[in-house]
C-alpha positions as YAML, in Angstrom:
chain: A
units: angstrom
residues:
- id: 1
  name: UNK
  ca: [35.48, -52.96, -26.95]
- id: 2
  name: UNK
  ca: [35.29, -49.33, -28.02]
- id: 3
  name: UNK
  ca: [32.63, -47.02, -26.60]
- id: 4
  name: UNK
  ca: [32.03, -44.36, -29.25]
- id: 5
  name: UNK
  ca: [30.04, -41.32, -28.20]
- id: 6
  name: UNK
  ca: [27.93, -38.91, -30.24]
- id: 7
  name: UNK
  ca: [30.66, -36.29, -30.59]
- id: 8
  name: UNK
  ca: [33.01, -38.86, -32.11]
- id: 9
  name: UNK
  ca: [30.32, -40.10, -34.48]
- id: 10
  name: UNK
  ca: [29.89, -36.53, -35.74]
- id: 11
  name: UNK
  ca: [33.58, -36.23, -36.64]
- id: 12
  name: UNK
  ca: [33.66, -39.58, -38.44]
- id: 13
  name: UNK
  ca: [30.38, -39.51, -40.36]
- id: 14
  name: UNK
  ca: [31.00, -36.51, -42.57]
- id: 15
  name: UNK
  ca: [28.52, -36.05, -45.45]
- id: 16
  name: UNK
  ca: [30.80, -36.94, -48.34]
- id: 17
  name: UNK
  ca: [32.36, -39.96, -46.65]
- id: 18
  name: UNK
  ca: [29.04, -41.34, -45.38]
- id: 19
  name: UNK
  ca: [27.20, -41.00, -48.69]
- id: 20
  name: UNK
  ca: [30.08, -42.78, -50.42]
- id: 21
  name: UNK
  ca: [30.00, -45.58, -47.83]
- id: 22
  name: UNK
  ca: [26.25, -46.00, -48.31]
- id: 23
  name: UNK
  ca: [26.58, -46.09, -52.08]
- id: 24
  name: UNK
  ca: [29.18, -48.87, -51.82]
- id: 25
  name: UNK
  ca: [26.98, -50.89, -49.46]
- id: 26
  name: UNK
  ca: [23.88, -50.54, -51.64]
- id: 27
  name: UNK
  ca: [25.97, -51.53, -54.64]
- id: 28
  name: UNK
  ca: [27.71, -54.50, -53.02]
- id: 29
  name: UNK
  ca: [24.91, -55.62, -50.69]
- id: 30
  name: UNK
  ca: [24.79, -57.37, -47.34]
- id: 31
  name: UNK
  ca: [22.35, -59.59, -45.42]
- id: 32
  name: UNK
  ca: [19.67, -57.59, -43.62]
- id: 33
  name: UNK
  ca: [16.66, -59.54, -42.29]
- id: 34
  name: UNK
  ca: [13.37, -57.77, -41.76]
- id: 35
  name: UNK
  ca: [13.49, -55.69, -38.62]
- id: 36
  name: UNK
  ca: [11.53, -56.68, -35.53]
- id: 37
  name: UNK
  ca: [8.75, -54.32, -34.38]
- id: 38
  name: UNK
  ca: [7.39, -54.35, -30.85]
- id: 39
  name: UNK
  ca: [4.71, -52.00, -29.54]
- id: 40
  name: UNK
  ca: [5.40, -50.66, -26.05]
- id: 41
  name: UNK
  ca: [2.42, -49.17, -24.13]
- id: 42
  name: UNK
  ca: [3.13, -45.86, -22.38]
- id: 43
  name: UNK
  ca: [0.50, -44.89, -19.77]
- id: 44
  name: UNK
  ca: [-1.21, -41.63, -20.69]
- id: 45
  name: UNK
  ca: [0.79, -41.16, -23.91]
- id: 46
  name: UNK
  ca: [0.90, -42.64, -27.41]
- id: 47
  name: UNK
  ca: [2.30, -46.16, -27.72]
- id: 48
  name: UNK
  ca: [6.04, -46.42, -28.27]
- id: 49
  name: UNK
  ca: [7.93, -48.73, -30.64]
- id: 50
  name: UNK
  ca: [10.99, -50.93, -30.10]
- id: 51
  name: UNK
  ca: [12.92, -51.85, -33.25]
- id: 52
  name: UNK
  ca: [15.66, -54.47, -33.57]
- id: 53
  name: UNK
  ca: [17.66, -54.10, -36.79]
- id: 54
  name: UNK
  ca: [20.39, -56.68, -37.59]
- id: 55
  name: UNK
  ca: [22.66, -56.84, -40.64]
- id: 56
  name: UNK
  ca: [25.93, -58.52, -41.58]
- id: 57
  name: UNK
  ca: [28.58, -58.62, -44.27]
- id: 58
  name: UNK
  ca: [29.89, -62.18, -44.40]
- id: 59
  name: UNK
  ca: [33.44, -62.52, -43.09]
- id: 60
  name: UNK
  ca: [33.58, -58.87, -42.09]
- id: 61
  name: UNK
  ca: [31.12, -57.28, -39.70]
- id: 62
  name: UNK
  ca: [27.90, -58.11, -37.89]
- id: 63
  name: UNK
  ca: [25.80, -55.39, -36.30]
- id: 64
  name: UNK
  ca: [22.48, -54.68, -34.65]
- id: 65
  name: UNK
  ca: [20.74, -51.45, -33.83]
- id: 66
  name: UNK
  ca: [18.36, -51.13, -30.90]
- id: 67
  name: UNK
  ca: [15.88, -48.29, -31.41]
- id: 68
  name: UNK
  ca: [13.07, -46.84, -29.32]
- id: 69
  name: UNK
  ca: [10.54, -44.38, -30.71]
- id: 70
  name: UNK
  ca: [8.46, -42.54, -28.11]
- id: 71
  name: UNK
  ca: [6.20, -40.00, -29.89]
- id: 72
  name: UNK
  ca: [4.99, -38.63, -26.54]
- id: 73
  name: UNK
  ca: [8.47, -37.31, -25.76]
- id: 74
  name: UNK
  ca: [7.70, -34.11, -27.64]
- id: 75
  name: UNK
  ca: [5.61, -32.97, -24.67]
- id: 76
  name: UNK
  ca: [8.73, -33.18, -22.49]
- id: 77
  name: UNK
  ca: [11.03, -31.67, -25.15]
- id: 78
  name: UNK
  ca: [12.90, -34.96, -25.39]
- id: 79
  name: UNK
  ca: [13.96, -36.64, -28.67]
- id: 80
  name: UNK
  ca: [11.37, -39.10, -29.95]
- id: 81
  name: UNK
  ca: [14.08, -41.52, -31.12]
- id: 82
  name: UNK
  ca: [16.82, -43.10, -29.01]
- id: 83
  name: UNK
  ca: [19.21, -45.78, -30.22]
- id: 84
  name: UNK
  ca: [22.40, -47.73, -29.65]
- id: 85
  name: UNK
  ca: [24.44, -49.70, -32.18]
- id: 86
  name: UNK
  ca: [26.56, -52.78, -31.45]
- id: 87
  name: UNK
  ca: [29.18, -53.75, -34.05]
- id: 88
  name: UNK
  ca: [30.80, -57.20, -33.96]
- id: 89
  name: UNK
  ca: [33.39, -59.20, -35.85]
- id: 90
  name: UNK
  ca: [31.46, -61.48, -38.23]
- id: 91
  name: UNK
  ca: [34.12, -64.22, -38.03]
- id: 92
  name: UNK
  ca: [34.33, -64.50, -34.23]
- id: 93
  name: UNK
  ca: [31.29, -62.70, -32.81]
- id: 94
  name: UNK
  ca: [33.56, -60.47, -30.72]
- id: 95
  name: UNK
  ca: [31.96, -57.15, -29.85]
- id: 96
  name: UNK
  ca: [34.11, -54.42, -31.38]
- id: 97
  name: UNK
  ca: [32.19, -51.27, -30.53]
- id: 98
  name: UNK
  ca: [29.10, -49.80, -28.95]
- id: 99
  name: UNK
  ca: [28.21, -46.66, -30.88]
- id: 100
  name: UNK
  ca: [25.83, -43.82, -30.07]
- id: 101
  name: UNK
  ca: [22.84, -44.77, -32.17]
- id: 102
  name: UNK
  ca: [21.02, -41.47, -32.13]
- id: 103
  name: UNK
  ca: [23.71, -39.56, -34.00]
- id: 104
  name: UNK
  ca: [24.42, -42.54, -36.24]
- id: 105
  name: UNK
  ca: [20.71, -42.83, -37.14]
- id: 106
  name: UNK
  ca: [20.21, -39.13, -37.82]
- id: 107
  name: UNK
  ca: [23.27, -38.94, -40.04]
- id: 108
  name: UNK
  ca: [22.72, -42.14, -41.99]
- id: 109
  name: UNK
  ca: [19.08, -41.14, -42.55]
- id: 110
  name: UNK
  ca: [20.08, -37.77, -43.99]
- id: 111
  name: UNK
  ca: [22.89, -39.37, -46.00]
- id: 112
  name: UNK
  ca: [20.48, -41.91, -47.51]
- id: 113
  name: UNK
  ca: [18.22, -39.09, -48.68]
- id: 114
  name: UNK
  ca: [21.24, -37.21, -50.07]
- id: 115
  name: UNK
  ca: [22.34, -40.37, -51.90]
- id: 116
  name: UNK
  ca: [18.89, -40.78, -53.45]
- id: 117
  name: UNK
  ca: [18.85, -37.10, -54.45]
- id: 118
  name: UNK
  ca: [22.18, -37.57, -56.22]
- id: 119
  name: UNK
  ca: [20.33, -39.84, -58.66]
- id: 120
  name: UNK
  ca: [16.86, -38.28, -58.57]
- id: 121
  name: UNK
  ca: [17.00, -34.51, -58.02]
- id: 122
  name: UNK
  ca: [17.85, -32.15, -60.87]
- id: 123
  name: UNK
  ca: [21.51, -31.15, -60.92]
- id: 124
  name: UNK
  ca: [20.47, -27.49, -61.08]
- id: 125
  name: UNK
  ca: [18.12, -27.66, -58.07]
- id: 126
  name: UNK
  ca: [18.47, -24.38, -56.16]
- id: 127
  name: UNK
  ca: [15.75, -24.38, -53.52]
- id: 128
  name: UNK
  ca: [15.20, -26.77, -50.61]
- id: 129
  name: UNK
  ca: [12.15, -26.99, -48.36]
- id: 130
  name: UNK
  ca: [12.55, -29.03, -45.17]
- id: 131
  name: UNK
  ca: [9.25, -30.00, -43.53]
- id: 132
  name: UNK
  ca: [9.80, -30.83, -39.87]
- id: 133
  name: UNK
  ca: [11.83, -29.31, -37.07]
- id: 134
  name: UNK
  ca: [13.42, -32.24, -35.24]
- id: 135
  name: UNK
  ca: [16.83, -33.85, -35.22]
- id: 136
  name: UNK
  ca: [16.44, -35.56, -38.59]
- id: 137
  name: UNK
  ca: [15.22, -32.34, -40.23]
- id: 138
  name: UNK
  ca: [18.34, -30.55, -38.99]
- id: 139
  name: UNK
  ca: [20.60, -33.22, -40.49]
- id: 140
  name: UNK
  ca: [18.70, -33.24, -43.78]
- id: 141
  name: UNK
  ca: [19.34, -29.52, -44.19]
- id: 142
  name: UNK
  ca: [23.00, -30.00, -43.26]
- id: 143
  name: UNK
  ca: [23.62, -32.89, -45.68]
- id: 144
  name: UNK
  ca: [21.75, -31.35, -48.61]
- id: 145
  name: UNK
  ca: [23.59, -28.04, -48.28]
- id: 146
  name: UNK
  ca: [26.97, -29.72, -47.78]
- id: 147
  name: UNK
  ca: [26.62, -31.91, -50.86]
- id: 148
  name: UNK
  ca: [24.70, -29.63, -53.23]
- id: 149
  name: UNK
  ca: [26.54, -26.29, -53.58]
- id: 150
  name: UNK
  ca: [23.94, -25.05, -56.10]
- id: 151
  name: UNK
  ca: [21.32, -24.73, -53.35]
- id: 152
  name: UNK
  ca: [20.80, -21.04, -52.65]
- id: 153
  name: UNK
  ca: [17.47, -21.09, -50.80]
- id: 154
  name: UNK
  ca: [16.62, -23.18, -47.72]
- id: 155
  name: UNK
  ca: [13.23, -22.91, -46.05]
- id: 156
  name: UNK
  ca: [11.93, -24.66, -42.93]
- id: 157
  name: UNK
  ca: [8.27, -25.37, -42.23]
- id: 158
  name: UNK
  ca: [6.90, -26.86, -39.02]
- id: 159
  name: UNK
  ca: [3.52, -27.15, -37.37]
- id: 160
  name: UNK
  ca: [4.99, -24.90, -34.69]
- id: 161
  name: UNK
  ca: [6.39, -21.64, -36.14]
- id: 162
  name: UNK
  ca: [8.42, -21.26, -32.94]
- id: 163
  name: UNK
  ca: [10.11, -24.62, -33.50]
- id: 164
  name: UNK
  ca: [10.75, -23.74, -37.13]
- id: 165
  name: UNK
  ca: [12.34, -20.45, -36.10]
- id: 166
  name: UNK
  ca: [14.50, -22.26, -33.55]
- id: 167
  name: UNK
  ca: [15.78, -24.64, -36.22]
- id: 168
  name: UNK
  ca: [16.54, -21.71, -38.52]
- id: 169
  name: UNK
  ca: [18.64, -20.16, -35.72]
- id: 170
  name: UNK
  ca: [20.43, -23.47, -35.10]
- id: 171
  name: UNK
  ca: [21.27, -23.81, -38.78]
- id: 172
  name: UNK
  ca: [22.47, -20.23, -38.90]
- id: 173
  name: UNK
  ca: [24.86, -20.96, -36.05]
- id: 174
  name: UNK
  ca: [26.64, -23.53, -38.25]
- id: 175
  name: UNK
  ca: [26.68, -21.33, -41.33]
- id: 176
  name: UNK
  ca: [23.51, -22.47, -43.10]
- id: 177
  name: UNK
  ca: [21.30, -19.56, -44.14]
- id: 178
  name: UNK
  ca: [17.64, -20.57, -43.89]
- id: 179
  name: UNK
  ca: [14.27, -18.94, -43.33]
- id: 180
  name: UNK
  ca: [10.89, -19.96, -41.97]
- id: 181
  name: UNK
  ca: [8.31, -20.88, -44.60]
- id: 182
  name: UNK
  ca: [5.09, -19.22, -43.40]
- id: 183
  name: UNK
  ca: [2.77, -21.26, -45.62]
- id: 184
  name: UNK
  ca: [3.40, -24.88, -46.59]
- id: 185
  name: UNK
  ca: [1.53, -25.02, -49.91]
- id: 186
  name: UNK
  ca: [3.24, -21.91, -51.26]
- id: 187
  name: UNK
  ca: [6.69, -23.07, -50.19]
- id: 188
  name: UNK
  ca: [6.15, -26.57, -51.65]
- id: 189
  name: UNK
  ca: [5.02, -25.10, -54.97]
- id: 190
  name: UNK
  ca: [8.29, -23.16, -55.28]
- id: 191
  name: UNK
  ca: [10.82, -25.73, -54.06]
- id: 192
  name: UNK
  ca: [13.06, -27.86, -56.28]
- id: 193
  name: UNK
  ca: [13.61, -30.36, -53.45]
- id: 194
  name: UNK
  ca: [11.11, -31.06, -50.66]
- id: 195
  name: UNK
  ca: [12.36, -33.14, -47.74]
- id: 196
  name: UNK
  ca: [9.80, -34.23, -45.14]
- id: 197
  name: UNK
  ca: [10.77, -35.65, -41.74]
- id: 198
  name: UNK
  ca: [7.74, -35.84, -39.45]
- id: 199
  name: UNK
  ca: [5.61, -38.32, -37.54]
- id: 200
  name: UNK
  ca: [2.51, -37.43, -39.59]
- id: 201
  name: UNK
  ca: [-0.34, -39.89, -39.97]
- id: 202
  name: UNK
  ca: [-2.15, -37.75, -42.54]
- id: 203
  name: UNK
  ca: [-0.48, -36.45, -45.73]
- id: 204
  name: UNK
  ca: [1.25, -33.09, -45.48]
- id: 205
  name: UNK
  ca: [2.39, -32.69, -49.09]
- id: 206
  name: UNK
  ca: [-0.18, -32.62, -51.87]
- id: 207
  name: UNK
  ca: [0.76, -33.57, -55.40]
- id: 208
  name: UNK
  ca: [-1.38, -30.64, -56.54]
- id: 209
  name: UNK
  ca: [1.24, -28.28, -55.11]
- id: 210
  name: UNK
  ca: [4.30, -29.94, -56.61]
- id: 211
  name: UNK
  ca: [5.53, -28.56, -59.91]
- id: 212
  name: UNK
  ca: [7.21, -30.59, -62.68]
- id: 213
  name: UNK
  ca: [10.88, -31.30, -62.04]
- id: 214
  name: UNK
  ca: [10.57, -31.44, -58.26]
- id: 215
  name: UNK
  ca: [12.17, -34.14, -56.13]
- id: 216
  name: UNK
  ca: [10.21, -35.10, -53.00]
- id: 217
  name: UNK
  ca: [11.97, -36.90, -50.15]
- id: 218
  name: UNK
  ca: [9.62, -38.60, -47.64]
- id: 219
  name: UNK
  ca: [11.58, -39.62, -44.56]
- id: 220
  name: UNK
  ca: [9.46, -39.70, -41.43]
- id: 221
  name: UNK
  ca: [6.84, -42.45, -41.84]
- id: 222
  name: UNK
  ca: [7.90, -45.91, -40.71]
- id: 223
  name: UNK
  ca: [4.56, -47.77, -40.37]
- id: 224
  name: UNK
  ca: [1.65, -48.44, -42.78]
- id: 225
  name: UNK
  ca: [-0.47, -46.00, -40.73]
- id: 226
  name: UNK
  ca: [1.83, -43.03, -41.40]
- id: 227
  name: UNK
  ca: [1.64, -40.72, -44.44]
- id: 228
  name: UNK
  ca: [3.58, -37.63, -45.52]
- id: 229
  name: UNK
  ca: [2.60, -37.41, -49.20]
- id: 230
  name: UNK
  ca: [-0.88, -37.83, -50.68]
- id: 231
  name: UNK
  ca: [-2.12, -40.17, -53.40]
- id: 232
  name: UNK
  ca: [-2.01, -37.42, -56.04]
- id: 233
  name: UNK
  ca: [1.74, -37.06, -55.44]
- id: 234
  name: UNK
  ca: [2.36, -40.80, -55.71]
- id: 235
  name: UNK
  ca: [0.30, -41.09, -58.90]
- id: 236
  name: UNK
  ca: [2.18, -38.20, -60.56]
- id: 237
  name: UNK
  ca: [5.68, -39.32, -59.57]
- id: 238
  name: UNK
  ca: [8.34, -41.84, -60.43]
- id: 239
  name: UNK
  ca: [8.65, -43.69, -57.13]
- id: 240
  name: UNK
  ca: [11.84, -44.94, -55.45]
- id: 241
  name: UNK
  ca: [12.52, -46.37, -51.98]
- id: 242
  name: UNK
  ca: [15.56, -47.28, -49.94]
- id: 243
  name: UNK
  ca: [14.74, -51.02, -49.95]
- id: 244
  name: UNK
  ca: [11.73, -52.60, -51.65]
- id: 245
  name: UNK
  ca: [11.33, -55.32, -49.01]
- id: 246
  name: UNK
  ca: [11.04, -52.75, -46.24]
- id: 247
  name: UNK
  ca: [9.00, -50.09, -48.02]
- id: 248
  name: UNK
  ca: [6.45, -52.44, -49.58]
- id: 249
  name: UNK
  ca: [5.61, -53.74, -46.10]
- id: 250
  name: UNK
  ca: [6.11, -50.77, -43.77]
- id: 251
  name: UNK
  ca: [5.79, -47.44, -45.61]
- id: 252
  name: UNK
  ca: [2.28, -45.99, -45.56]
- id: 253
  name: UNK
  ca: [3.19, -43.70, -48.46]
- id: 254
  name: UNK
  ca: [3.75, -46.85, -50.55]
- id: 255
  name: UNK
  ca: [1.47, -49.47, -48.96]
- id: 256
  name: UNK
  ca: [-1.68, -47.34, -48.87]
- id: 257
  name: UNK
  ca: [-1.79, -46.32, -52.57]
- id: 258
  name: UNK
  ca: [-0.69, -49.82, -53.56]
- id: 259
  name: UNK
  ca: [-3.64, -51.39, -51.74]
- id: 260
  name: UNK
  ca: [-6.00, -49.19, -53.73]
- id: 261
  name: UNK
  ca: [-4.38, -49.99, -57.06]
- id: 262
  name: UNK
  ca: [-2.85, -46.53, -57.51]
- id: 263
  name: UNK
  ca: [0.74, -47.81, -57.51]
- id: 264
  name: UNK
  ca: [2.04, -51.07, -58.95]
- id: 265
  name: UNK
  ca: [4.83, -52.94, -57.10]
- id: 266
  name: UNK
  ca: [6.81, -53.29, -60.33]
- id: 267
  name: UNK
  ca: [6.83, -49.50, -60.69]
- id: 268
  name: UNK
  ca: [8.76, -49.07, -57.43]
- id: 269
  name: UNK
  ca: [12.57, -49.09, -57.62]
- id: 270
  name: UNK
  ca: [15.14, -48.87, -54.85]
- id: 271
  name: UNK
  ca: [18.64, -47.69, -54.05]
- id: 272
  name: UNK
  ca: [20.11, -51.04, -55.07]
- id: 273
  name: UNK
  ca: [18.78, -50.34, -58.59]
- id: 274
  name: UNK
  ca: [20.18, -46.81, -58.60]
- id: 275
  name: UNK
  ca: [23.60, -47.63, -57.13]
- id: 276
  name: UNK
  ca: [24.10, -50.66, -59.37]
- id: 277
  name: UNK
  ca: [23.06, -48.75, -62.46]
- id: 278
  name: UNK
  ca: [20.12, -51.02, -63.31]
- id: 279
  name: UNK
  ca: [17.80, -47.98, -63.23]
- id: 280
  name: UNK
  ca: [18.91, -44.59, -64.60]
- id: 281
  name: UNK
  ca: [17.09, -42.54, -61.93]
- id: 282
  name: UNK
  ca: [15.77, -39.19, -63.16]
- id: 283
  name: UNK
  ca: [15.22, -39.45, -66.90]
- id: 284
  name: UNK
  ca: [13.75, -36.04, -67.80]
- id: 285
  name: UNK
  ca: [13.98, -32.60, -66.24]
- id: 286
  name: UNK
  ca: [10.21, -32.37, -65.87]
- id: 287
  name: UNK
  ca: [9.85, -35.67, -64.00]
- id: 288
  name: UNK
  ca: [8.50, -35.54, -60.47]
- id: 289
  name: UNK
  ca: [10.45, -38.02, -58.36]
- id: 290
  name: UNK
  ca: [9.58, -39.37, -54.93]
- id: 291
  name: UNK
  ca: [12.02, -41.12, -52.63]
- id: 292
  name: UNK
  ca: [10.49, -42.90, -49.64]
- id: 293
  name: UNK
  ca: [12.85, -44.16, -46.97]
- id: 294
  name: UNK
  ca: [11.80, -46.28, -44.02]
- id: 295
  name: UNK
  ca: [15.31, -46.93, -42.75]
- id: 296
  name: UNK
  ca: [17.28, -50.11, -43.35]
- id: 297
  name: UNK
  ca: [19.77, -52.07, -41.29]
- id: 298
  name: UNK
  ca: [22.11, -52.00, -44.30]
- id: 299
  name: UNK
  ca: [22.43, -48.23, -43.84]
- id: 300
  name: UNK
  ca: [23.29, -48.56, -40.15]
- id: 301
  name: UNK
  ca: [25.90, -51.23, -40.83]
- id: 302
  name: UNK
  ca: [27.59, -49.07, -43.48]
- id: 303
  name: UNK
  ca: [27.68, -46.12, -41.08]
- id: 304
  name: UNK
  ca: [28.97, -48.18, -38.15]
- id: 305
  name: UNK
  ca: [31.76, -49.68, -40.25]
- id: 306
  name: UNK
  ca: [32.80, -46.19, -41.32]
- id: 307
  name: UNK
  ca: [32.83, -45.02, -37.70]
- id: 308
  name: UNK
  ca: [35.12, -47.86, -36.63]
- id: 309
  name: UNK
  ca: [37.38, -47.95, -39.68]
- id: 310
  name: UNK
  ca: [37.95, -44.19, -39.58]
- id: 311
  name: UNK
  ca: [39.12, -44.33, -35.94]
- id: 312
  name: UNK
  ca: [42.48, -42.85, -36.87]
- id: 313
  name: UNK
  ca: [40.85, -39.49, -37.62]
- id: 314
  name: UNK
  ca: [37.90, -37.74, -39.21]
- id: 315
  name: UNK
  ca: [36.56, -39.39, -42.37]
...
């Protein structure tokens, strides 16, 4: 059995290779049962969540990701999300690899958003606003810039200006020029792409701010109680998700407006539709598009397979 650490995952899950692997998996499909959620009490801090996420491609690979989400970790300057991935042979059950799940999750999450943006953002999009300052936000900036050379402006907004400034410095260290957005509404009204990766329970992005032609990427919410975009945004936009089964049950940005009759289930399309060509994606330059991801075991399996199959060198 291979033990694959975070540094190795970084070298093997390059943006172009990972987005291509995800597109193939969404096109071809695999079996991915609904993930298991378990609430874990944490004395004196917000409840944590344990997620179990299995998926398999018949005759090829079987995998499961074990994820913990501890929102209270921010007080200790620890990552909120920790994870490990186990990849097995789907014909024998033999364990092939244990892979660092934190790096795998961050990169496949950013790659999924980049894949959606390939179909939904305008080709001439030049400005990116990242809302959030954590690990996922960093990877979103990295993947968008790596895969969209037309981007010339990158702004970061966070509830803590100090954290936003720290992320700007980190991005600068790897060659990504970014700046702190001092005011969220103004930055959102000027951005061509808005990518949000937070643990917000109340909407951060108002549809009143978003101009025609904008693509909005909502990444952080993973329960029905979490929101990053408001109802005005959802009503104005063409709405897409990573997987309909997951988003229609778990994503507050989808579930909440749907319960109030503001969004019809048949108006929500997913990455299977986009990657198989059964939906054209963005149809007009002035469309506002929203992509809501909740994370899917399919995405983890695609990433884990790429990590193992590219063992001979960087992907």
